[in-house]
MISE-711313 format. One record per residue: chain; residue in three letters; x, y, z of N, C-alpha, C in turn. Coordinates in steps of 0.1 Angstrom, whole numbers, plus 2048, in hexadecimal, padded with zeros to 3 digits. Last residue first. Example, Ala and Ser with C-alpha at 12.3 -4.5 7.8 and 13.67 -1.06 7.14 Angstrom:
+-------+------+-----+-----+-----+-----+-----+-----+-----+-----+-----+
! kette ! rest !  nX !  nY !  nZ ! caX ! caY ! caZ !  cX !  cY !  cZ !
+-------+------+-----+-----+-----+-----+-----+-----+-----+-----+-----+
!     A !  SER ! 880 ! 7EA ! 847 ! 889 ! 7F5 ! 847 ! 881 ! 800 ! 84F !
!     A !  ALA ! 884 ! 7C7 ! 84E ! 87B ! 7D3 ! 84E ! 884 ! 7DF ! 84E !
+-------+------+-----+-----+-----+-----+-----+-----+-----+-----+-----+
***
This chain:
+-------+------+-----+-----+-----+-----+-----+-----+-----+-----+-----+
! kette ! rest !  nX !  nY !  nZ ! caX ! caY ! caZ !  cX !  cY !  cZ !
+-------+------+-----+-----+-----+-----+-----+-----+-----+-----+-----+
!     A !  GLY ! 823 ! 731 ! 3EE ! 81D ! 724 ! 3F5 ! 823 ! 71E ! 400 !
!     A !  ASP ! 82D ! 746 ! 3E2 ! 81F ! 748 ! 3EA ! 81C ! 73D ! 3F1 !
!     A !  SER ! 840 ! 73B ! 3D5 ! 844 ! 746 ! 3DE ! 83A ! 748 ! 3E7 !
!     A !  ILE ! 833 ! 72B ! 3C3 ! 83D ! 724 ! 3CA ! 840 ! 72E ! 3D7 !
!     A !  ALA ! 826 ! 73C ! 3B2 ! 81E ! 735 ! 3BA ! 828 ! 72C ! 3C5 !
!     A !  VAL ! 83C ! 749 ! 3A7 ! 832 ! 752 ! 3B1 ! 82B ! 748 ! 3BA !
!     A !  ALA ! 845 ! 736 ! 398 ! 84D ! 73D ! 3A2 ! 846 ! 743 ! 3AC !
!     A !  LYS ! 830 ! 732 ! 386 ! 833 ! 726 ! 390 ! 83B ! 72C ! 39B !
!     A !  LEU ! 831 ! 749 ! 376 ! 826 ! 746 ! 381 ! 829 ! 73A ! 38A !
!     A !  ALA ! 849 ! 746 ! 36A ! 848 ! 752 ! 374 ! 83C ! 74F ! 37D !
!     A !  LYS ! 847 ! 72D ! 35C ! 850 ! 730 ! 366 ! 84E ! 73A ! 371 !
!     A !  GLU ! 833 ! 739 ! 34A ! 830 ! 72E ! 352 ! 839 ! 72E ! 35E !
!     A !  VAL ! 841 ! 74F ! 33D ! 836 ! 751 ! 346 ! 833 ! 746 ! 34F !
!     A !  ALA ! 857 ! 741 ! 331 ! 858 ! 74A ! 339 ! 84D ! 74F ! 343 !
!     A !  GLU ! 847 ! 72E ! 31F ! 851 ! 72A ! 32A ! 855 ! 733 ! 336 !
!     A !  GLN ! 83C ! 741 ! 30E ! 833 ! 737 ! 315 ! 83D ! 733 ! 322 !
!     A !  PRO ! 853 ! 74D ! 302 ! 849 ! 754 ! 30B ! 842 ! 74E ! 314 !
!     A !  SER ! 86F ! 737 ! 303 ! 862 ! 73E ! 2FE ! 85B ! 744 ! 306 !
!     A !  LEU ! 886 ! 72F ! 314 ! 886 ! 72E ! 304 ! 879 ! 734 ! 2FC !
!     A !  CYS ! 896 ! 740 ! 32E ! 88A ! 73A ! 327 ! 88B ! 73A ! 319 !
!     A !  SER ! 8AB ! 740 ! 349 ! 8AA ! 742 ! 339 ! 89D ! 73A ! 337 !
!     A !  ILE ! 8AB ! 754 ! 365 ! 8A9 ! 747 ! 360 ! 8A4 ! 748 ! 351 !
!     A !  VAL ! 8C4 ! 769 ! 372 ! 8BA ! 768 ! 369 ! 8B6 ! 758 ! 365 !
!     A !  GLY ! 8CA ! 760 ! 396 ! 8CC ! 766 ! 389 ! 8C1 ! 765 ! 381 !
!     A !  LYS ! 8C9 ! 73F ! 3A3 ! 8CA ! 74C ! 3A5 ! 8CE ! 754 ! 397 !
!     A !  GLY ! 8CE ! 724 ! 3A0 ! 8BD ! 728 ! 3A0 ! 8BF ! 739 ! 3A3 !
!     A !  SER ! 8E5 ! 719 ! 39D ! 8E0 ! 71C ! 3AC ! 8D2 ! 720 ! 3AC !
!     A !  LYS ! 8E9 ! 71D ! 383 ! 8E8 ! 712 ! 387 ! 8E2 ! 70F ! 395 !
!     A !  GLU ! 8EC ! 739 ! 380 ! 8E0 ! 734 ! 37B ! 8DF ! 725 ! 381 !
!     A !  GLU ! 903 ! 73E ! 38C ! 8F8 ! 743 ! 393 ! 8EC ! 73C ! 38F !
!     A !  ALA ! 917 ! 731 ! 37A ! 914 ! 72D ! 38B ! 908 ! 731 ! 390 !
!     A !  LYS ! 913 ! 73F ! 365 ! 90D ! 730 ! 364 ! 90E ! 72C ! 372 !
!     A !  SER ! 906 ! 760 ! 369 ! 910 ! 756 ! 368 ! 90C ! 748 ! 368 !
!     A !  LEU ! 8F3 ! 771 ! 35A ! 8FC ! 776 ! 364 ! 907 ! 76C ! 363 !
!     A !  VAL ! 8E6 ! 77C ! 33C ! 8E8 ! 771 ! 342 ! 8F5 ! 773 ! 34C !
!     A !  TRP ! 8CC ! 791 ! 32F ! 8D8 ! 790 ! 336 ! 8DA ! 783 ! 33D !
!     A !  THR ! 8B8 ! 783 ! 314 ! 8BB ! 78C ! 31D ! 8CA ! 78B ! 323 !
!     A !  LYS ! 8A6 ! 76F ! 308 ! 8B1 ! 776 ! 302 ! 8B5 ! 783 ! 309 !
!     A !  LEU ! 893 ! 770 ! 322 ! 88E ! 76C ! 314 ! 89A ! 776 ! 30D !
!     A !  GLY ! 890 ! 765 ! 345 ! 895 ! 76E ! 33B ! 893 ! 768 ! 32C !
!     A !  PHE ! 884 ! 76D ! 364 ! 884 ! 763 ! 359 ! 886 ! 76C ! 34D !
!     A !  VAL ! 88C ! 770 ! 386 ! 88B ! 777 ! 379 ! 88D ! 76C ! 370 !
!     A !  PRO ! 87C ! 776 ! 3A7 ! 881 ! 76C ! 39C ! 881 ! 775 ! 38E !
!     A !  LYS ! 888 ! 78B ! 3C1 ! 87F ! 788 ! 3B8 ! 883 ! 781 ! 3AB !
!     A !  GLY ! 89B ! 794 ! 3D5 ! 896 ! 787 ! 3D3 ! 88A ! 784 ! 3CB !
!     A !  TYR ! 8A5 ! 7AD ! 3D2 ! 89A ! 7AD ! 3D9 ! 894 ! 79E ! 3DA !
!     A !  LEU ! 8B9 ! 7A7 ! 3C1 ! 8BC ! 7AE ! 3CF ! 8B0 ! 7AB ! 3D7 !
!     A !  LEU ! 8AC ! 7A1 ! 3AA ! 8B4 ! 797 ! 3B1 ! 8B7 ! 79B ! 3C1 !
!     A !  ALA ! 8A1 ! 7B9 ! 3A3 ! 899 ! 7AD ! 3A6 ! 8A1 ! 7A4 ! 3AD !
!     A !  TYR ! 8B8 ! 7C8 ! 39E ! 8AF ! 7CC ! 3AA ! 8A6 ! 7BF ! 3AC !
!     A !  SER ! 8C2 ! 7BB ! 388 ! 8CA ! 7BB ! 394 ! 8C1 ! 7BF ! 3A1 !
!     A !  ILE ! 8AE ! 7C1 ! 375 ! 8B0 ! 7B4 ! 378 ! 8B8 ! 7B1 ! 386 !
!     A !  GLU ! 8B0 ! 7DC ! 373 ! 8A3 ! 7D6 ! 378 ! 8A5 ! 7C7 ! 37D !
!     A !  SER ! 8C8 ! 7DD ! 367 ! 8C6 ! 7E2 ! 374 ! 8B9 ! 7DE ! 37C !
!     A !  LEU ! 8C3 ! 7D0 ! 34F ! 8CE ! 7CB ! 358 ! 8CC ! 7CE ! 366 !
!     A !  THR ! 8B2 ! 7E5 ! 344 ! 8AD ! 7D8 ! 347 ! 8B7 ! 7D0 ! 351 !
!     A !  GLY ! 8C7 ! 7F9 ! 342 ! 8B9 ! 7FB ! 34A ! 8B4 ! 7EE ! 34E !
!     A !  TYR ! 8D7 ! 7EC ! 32E ! 8DA ! 7EF ! 33D ! 8D0 ! 7F2 ! 345 !
!     A !  ALA ! 8C0 ! 7D9 ! 31A ! 8CD ! 7E1 ! 31B ! 8CF ! 7E2 ! 329 !
!     A !  GLY ! 8AE ! 7C0 ! 30B ! 8B1 ! 7C9 ! 315 ! 8BE ! 7CE ! 315 !
!     A !  ASP ! 89B ! 79F ! 30A ! 8A4 ! 7A9 ! 305 ! 8AB ! 7B2 ! 30F !
!     A !  ILE ! 886 ! 79E ! 325 ! 886 ! 79C ! 318 ! 890 ! 7A5 ! 310 !
!     A !  ALA ! 87F ! 791 ! 344 ! 888 ! 798 ! 33F ! 888 ! 795 ! 32F !
!     A !  ILE ! 866 ! 791 ! 35C ! 869 ! 78A ! 34E ! 873 ! 795 ! 347 !
!     A !  LEU ! 862 ! 78C ! 380 ! 865 ! 795 ! 374 ! 869 ! 78B ! 366 !
!     A !  VAL ! 849 ! 78D ! 39A ! 852 ! 786 ! 392 ! 856 ! 78F ! 384 !
!     A !  ASP ! 83A ! 7A1 ! 3A5 ! 83E ! 794 ! 3AD ! 848 ! 78D ! 3A6 !
!     A !  ALA ! 842 ! 7C6 ! 3A6 ! 83F ! 7B7 ! 3A0 ! 841 ! 7AB ! 3A9 !
!     A !  ASN ! 848 ! 7DC ! 3B1 ! 83A ! 7DA ! 3AC ! 837 ! 7CF ! 3A7 !
!     A !  LEU ! 864 ! 7D9 ! 3B0 ! 85C ! 7DA ! 3BE ! 84E ! 7D8 ! 3BB !
!     A !  VAL ! 86A ! 7DE ! 397 ! 86D ! 7D2 ! 39E ! 864 ! 7D1 ! 3A9 !
!     A !  VAL ! 861 ! 7F9 ! 392 ! 85C ! 7EE ! 389 ! 85F ! 7E1 ! 391 !
!     A !  GLN ! 873 ! 806 ! 3A5 ! 864 ! 805 ! 3A7 ! 85E ! 7FC ! 39F !
!     A !  VAL ! 88A ! 803 ! 399 ! 88A ! 7FB ! 3A6 ! 87B ! 7FA ! 3A9 !
!     A !  ASN ! 889 ! 815 ! 384 ! 88A ! 806 ! 382 ! 888 ! 7FD ! 38D !
!     A !  ARG ! 88B ! 82F ! 38B ! 87D ! 829 ! 38B ! 87E ! 818 ! 388 !
!     A !  ILE ! 8A3 ! 836 ! 383 ! 8A3 ! 831 ! 392 ! 895 ! 82C ! 393 !
!     A !  TRP ! 8A2 ! 843 ! 36A ! 8A7 ! 836 ! 36A ! 8A2 ! 82E ! 37A !
!     A !  GLY ! 88A ! 859 ! 379 ! 892 ! 854 ! 36A ! 896 ! 846 ! 36E !
!     A !  LEU ! 877 ! 861 ! 38A ! 884 ! 85D ! 38E ! 88E ! 85A ! 384 !
!     A !  GLY ! 85D ! 868 ! 388 ! 867 ! 875 ! 387 ! 876 ! 86F ! 38A !
!     A !  THR ! 848 ! 858 ! 389 ! 850 ! 856 ! 394 ! 858 ! 861 ! 393 !
!     A !  PRO ! 826 ! 850 ! 37E ! 832 ! 858 ! 37C ! 83A ! 859 ! 38A !
!     A !  ILE ! 815 ! 835 ! 376 ! 81A ! 83B ! 380 ! 827 ! 841 ! 380 !
!     A !  ALA ! 7F8 ! 82D ! 366 ! 804 ! 834 ! 363 ! 808 ! 839 ! 371 !
!     A !  ILE ! 7E5 ! 812 ! 35C ! 7E7 ! 81A ! 36A ! 7F5 ! 820 ! 368 !
!     A !  ASP ! 7E5 ! 80C ! 342 ! 7D8 ! 80D ! 349 ! 7DC ! 817 ! 354 !
!     A !  VAL ! 7F6 ! 80E ! 325 ! 7F7 ! 80E ! 333 ! 7EA ! 813 ! 339 !
!     A !  TYR ! 7F7 ! 80F ! 307 ! 7F0 ! 803 ! 310 ! 7F1 ! 804 ! 31D !
!     A !  PRO ! 806 ! 824 ! 300 ! 7F8 ! 826 ! 2FF ! 7F0 ! 81A ! 305 !
!     A !  ASN ! 821 ! 82D ! 317 ! 81C ! 827 ! 309 ! 80C ! 825 ! 30B !
!     A !  LYS ! 825 ! 84E ! 323 ! 824 ! 83F ! 324 ! 820 ! 83A ! 318 !
!     A !  GLU ! 820 ! 86A ! 332 ! 82C ! 865 ! 32A ! 82D ! 855 ! 32B !
!     A !  LEU ! 80A ! 871 ! 340 ! 80A ! 86F ! 331 ! 815 ! 86B ! 329 !
!     A !  ARG ! 812 ! 873 ! 359 ! 80C ! 866 ! 357 ! 80A ! 865 ! 347 !
!     A !  SER ! 833 ! 881 ! 35D ! 826 ! 882 ! 35A ! 820 ! 874 ! 355 !
!     A !  ILE ! 84D ! 87E ! 367 ! 842 ! 885 ! 370 ! 834 ! 885 ! 36B !
!     A !  GLY ! 85E ! 860 ! 35E ! 85D ! 86E ! 35D ! 852 ! 872 ! 369 !
!     A !  PRO ! 85E ! 844 ! 35C ! 869 ! 84C ! 362 ! 867 ! 85B ! 366 !
!     A !  LEU ! 841 ! 831 ! 36A ! 849 ! 83A ! 360 ! 853 ! 842 ! 366 !
!     A !  ILE ! 836 ! 813 ! 36A ! 83C ! 81B ! 373 ! 847 ! 824 ! 36B !
!     A !  GLY ! 817 ! 808 ! 35F ! 821 ! 80D ! 35B ! 828 ! 816 ! 365 !
!     A !  MET ! 801 ! 7ED ! 35C ! 807 ! 7F7 ! 366 ! 813 ! 7FC ! 361 !
!     A !  VAL ! 7E5 ! 7E0 ! 34C ! 7F5 ! 7E2 ! 34B ! 7F7 ! 7EF ! 357 !
!     A !  VAL ! 7D2 ! 7C3 ! 34A ! 7D4 ! 7CF ! 352 ! 7E3 ! 7D2 ! 351 !
!     A !  GLY ! 7C3 ! 7B1 ! 32F ! 7C9 ! 7B2 ! 33C ! 7CA ! 7C0 ! 33F !
!     A !  GLY ! 7B8 ! 7A9 ! 315 ! 7AF ! 7AE ! 31F ! 7B7 ! 7AF ! 32C !
!     A !  ALA ! 7CA ! 7A4 ! 302 ! 7C5 ! 799 ! 309 ! 7BD ! 79C ! 314 !
!     A !  GLU ! 7D2 ! 7BD ! 2FA ! 7CC ! 7B5 ! 2F0 ! 7C3 ! 7A9 ! 2F6 !
!     A !  LYS ! 7E1 ! 7C3 ! 312 ! 7D4 ! 7CB ! 30F ! 7CB ! 7C3 ! 305 !
!     A !  ALA ! 7F7 ! 7B2 ! 30E ! 7EF ! 7AF ! 31A ! 7E2 ! 7B6 ! 318 !
!     A !  GLY ! 802 ! 7BC ! 2F7 ! 7FE ! 7AD ! 2F8 ! 7F4 ! 7AE ! 303 !
!     A !  ARG ! 809 ! 7D6 ! 300 ! 800 ! 7D4 ! 2F5 ! 7F9 ! 7C7 ! 2F4 !
!     A !  SER ! 81E ! 7CF ! 312 ! 810 ! 7D8 ! 315 ! 806 ! 7D6 ! 30B !
!     A !  ALA ! 831 ! 7C5 ! 302 ! 82B ! 7BC ! 30D ! 81D ! 7C3 ! 313 !
!     A !  ALA ! 836 ! 7DD ! 2F5 ! 832 ! 7D1 ! 2EF ! 82B ! 7C7 ! 2F7 !
!     A !  GLU ! 840 ! 7EE ! 306 ! 834 ! 7F1 ! 300 ! 82F ! 7E5 ! 2F6 !
!     A !  MET ! 857 ! 7E2 ! 30F ! 84B ! 7E5 ! 319 ! 83F ! 7E8 ! 311 !
!     A !  VAL ! 867 ! 7DF ! 2F9 ! 85F ! 7D3 ! 300 ! 856 ! 7D5 ! 307 !
!     A !  GLY ! 85F ! 7FF ! 2EE ! 864 ! 7F2 ! 2EB ! 85D ! 7E8 ! 2F1 !
!     A !  GLY ! 855 ! 819 ! 306 ! 854 ! 812 ! 2F9 ! 85B ! 804 ! 2FA !
!     A !  LEU ! 847 ! 818 ! 327 ! 84B ! 820 ! 31C ! 84B ! 817 ! 30E !
!     A !  GLY ! 842 ! 80C ! 340 ! 839 ! 815 ! 339 ! 83C ! 81D ! 32D !
!     A !  GLY ! 850 ! 7F8 ! 34C ! 854 ! 806 ! 34E ! 84D ! 812 ! 348 !
!     A !  THR ! 835 ! 7E2 ! 358 ! 840 ! 7E7 ! 350 ! 847 ! 7F5 ! 354 !
!     A !  VAL ! 821 ! 7C9 ! 364 ! 827 ! 7D5 ! 368 ! 835 ! 7D6 ! 35E !
!     A !  LEU ! 802 ! 7B8 ! 361 ! 80F ! 7BC ! 359 ! 814 ! 7C9 ! 35E !
!     A !  ILE ! 7F2 ! 7A2 ! 375 ! 7F3 ! 7B1 ! 370 ! 800 ! 7B2 ! 36B !
!     A !  CYS ! 7E0 ! 784 ! 368 ! 7E9 ! 78D ! 370 ! 7EB ! 79B ! 36C !
!     A !  ASN ! 7D1 ! 773 ! 35C ! 7CB ! 779 ! 365 ! 7D6 ! 783 ! 36E !
!     A !  ASN ! 7DC ! 767 ! 347 ! 7DD ! 75F ! 353 ! 7D9 ! 767 ! 35F !
!     A !  LYS ! 7D8 ! 776 ! 333 ! 7D1 ! 769 ! 332 ! 7D1 ! 763 ! 33F !
!     A !  ALA ! 7ED ! 789 ! 33A ! 7DF ! 78C ! 338 ! 7D5 ! 782 ! 33B !
!     A !  ILE ! 804 ! 779 ! 334 ! 802 ! 780 ! 341 ! 7F4 ! 783 ! 344 !
!     A !  LEU ! 800 ! 775 ! 318 ! 801 ! 769 ! 323 ! 7FD ! 76E ! 331 !
!     A !  GLN ! 805 ! 78F ! 30F ! 7F9 ! 787 ! 30C ! 7F6 ! 77D ! 316 !
!     A !  GLY ! 81F ! 795 ! 317 ! 813 ! 79D ! 31B ! 806 ! 793 ! 31B !
!     A !  VAL ! 82E ! 780 ! 306 ! 82D ! 77E ! 314 ! 822 ! 787 ! 31C !
!     A !  ALA ! 826 ! 78A ! 2EC ! 823 ! 77D ! 2F1 ! 822 ! 77C ! 2FF !
!     A !  GLU ! 835 ! 7A2 ! 2EE ! 826 ! 7A1 ! 2EC ! 821 ! 795 ! 2F1 !
!     A !  ALA ! 84F ! 797 ! 2F0 ! 849 ! 7A0 ! 2FD ! 838 ! 79F ! 2FA !
!     A !  GLU ! 852 ! 78B ! 2D7 ! 852 ! 781 ! 2E5 ! 84D ! 78B ! 2F1 !
!     A !  LYS ! 850 ! 7A2 ! 2C7 ! 849 ! 797 ! 2C5 ! 845 ! 78E ! 2D1 !
!     A !  LEU ! 868 ! 7AE ! 2D2 ! 85D ! 7B6 ! 2D3 ! 851 ! 7A9 ! 2D1 !
!     A !  ALA ! 87C ! 79C ! 2CB ! 87A ! 7A1 ! 2D8 ! 86C ! 7A6 ! 2DA !
!     A !  GLU ! 87A ! 79D ! 2AF ! 877 ! 790 ! 2B5 ! 876 ! 794 ! 2C3 !
!     A !  ASN ! 880 ! 7B7 ! 2A8 ! 874 ! 7B3 ! 2A6 ! 870 ! 7A7 ! 2AC !
!     A !  SER ! 895 ! 7C5 ! 2C4 ! 893 ! 7BF ! 2B7 ! 884 ! 7BA ! 2B6 !
!     A !  ALA ! 890 ! 7E4 ! 2D5 ! 894 ! 7D5 ! 2D5 ! 890 ! 7D3 ! 2C8 !
!     A !  ASP ! 894 ! 7FD ! 2EA ! 898 ! 7FB ! 2DA ! 89B ! 7EC ! 2DA !
!     A !  SER ! 88E ! 7F7 ! 300 ! 885 ! 802 ! 2FB ! 888 ! 800 ! 2ED !
!     A !  GLY ! 891 ! 7D6 ! 310 ! 897 ! 7E3 ! 30A ! 88C ! 7EA ! 303 !
!     A !  GLY ! 880 ! 7CE ! 32F ! 888 ! 7CB ! 322 ! 88B ! 7D9 ! 31C !
!     A !  ILE ! 86A ! 7BC ! 344 ! 873 ! 7C6 ! 341 ! 87B ! 7C3 ! 335 !
!     A !  VAL ! 84A ! 7B6 ! 352 ! 853 ! 7B5 ! 344 ! 85D ! 7BF ! 343 !
!     A !  ALA ! 83F ! 7AB ! 370 ! 845 ! 7B5 ! 368 ! 84D ! 7B0 ! 35C !
!     A !  ILE ! 823 ! 7A0 ! 37C ! 82E ! 79B ! 373 ! 833 ! 7A7 ! 36D !
!     A !  ARG ! 80E ! 79A ! 398 ! 814 ! 7A5 ! 38F ! 820 ! 7A1 ! 38A !
!     A !  ILE ! 7F2 ! 78A ! 3A0 ! 800 ! 789 ! 39D ! 803 ! 793 ! 393 !
!     A !  LYS ! 7D7 ! 796 ! 3B6 ! 7DC ! 794 ! 3A8 ! 7EA ! 793 ! 3A6 !
!     A !  GLY ! 7CD ! 79D ! 3CC ! 7D2 ! 78E ! 3CB ! 7D7 ! 78C ! 3BD !
!     A !  GLN ! 7B9 ! 7B5 ! 3C1 ! 7BB ! 7AC ! 3CC ! 7C0 ! 7A0 ! 3C7 !
!     A !  PHE ! 7AD ! 7C4 ! 3AC ! 7BD ! 7C2 ! 3AC ! 7C0 ! 7B9 ! 3B7 !
!     A !  ASP ! 795 ! 7C2 ! 396 ! 797 ! 7BF ! 3A4 ! 7A7 ! 7BB ! 3A5 !
!     A !  TYR ! 789 ! 7DD ! 381 ! 792 ! 7D0 ! 385 ! 794 ! 7CF ! 391 !
!     A !  ASP ! 77F ! 7F2 ! 36C ! 778 ! 7EA ! 376 ! 77F ! 7DD ! 378 !
!     A !  LEU ! 788 ! 811 ! 35F ! 78F ! 803 ! 363 ! 787 ! 7FE ! 36E !
!     A !  MET ! 775 ! 823 ! 348 ! 77A ! 820 ! 356 ! 77D ! 814 ! 358 !
+-------+------+-----+-----+-----+-----+-----+-----+-----+-----+-----+
***
């Protein structure tokens, strides 16, 4: 049984490809570990690839993982998800991943990740990226768009700082 105090916990979504490179998977696992070590809740789409690697990292570090699933069954999740939320929405569930997070970290990814980035920006949620989509230099310079990071540590540190600024 999950004994966890959810009140006031920062929720960080990790978004990225279900078919990712080994390097992206290692980065995702490290990001998941850092999220858990910082006492935050990890939110993902609950499936494989980057989502599973981040979930594994978070669980190994004692964290809590929430999976917003595209299907109708709580069983259609990766093995590291603690809280499975079936939506029956398919790709449209990406907006629910965004709305259940305070900040997002994008790693690698294809068009599903791009849609999550778009929803995050529409809803005013910061997005930090590791080898993912870049929107435009003009947007980056103005602080909008995906803020590129060089390491899992940098991505998590910037995500935490962004939430602290928005709360403060």
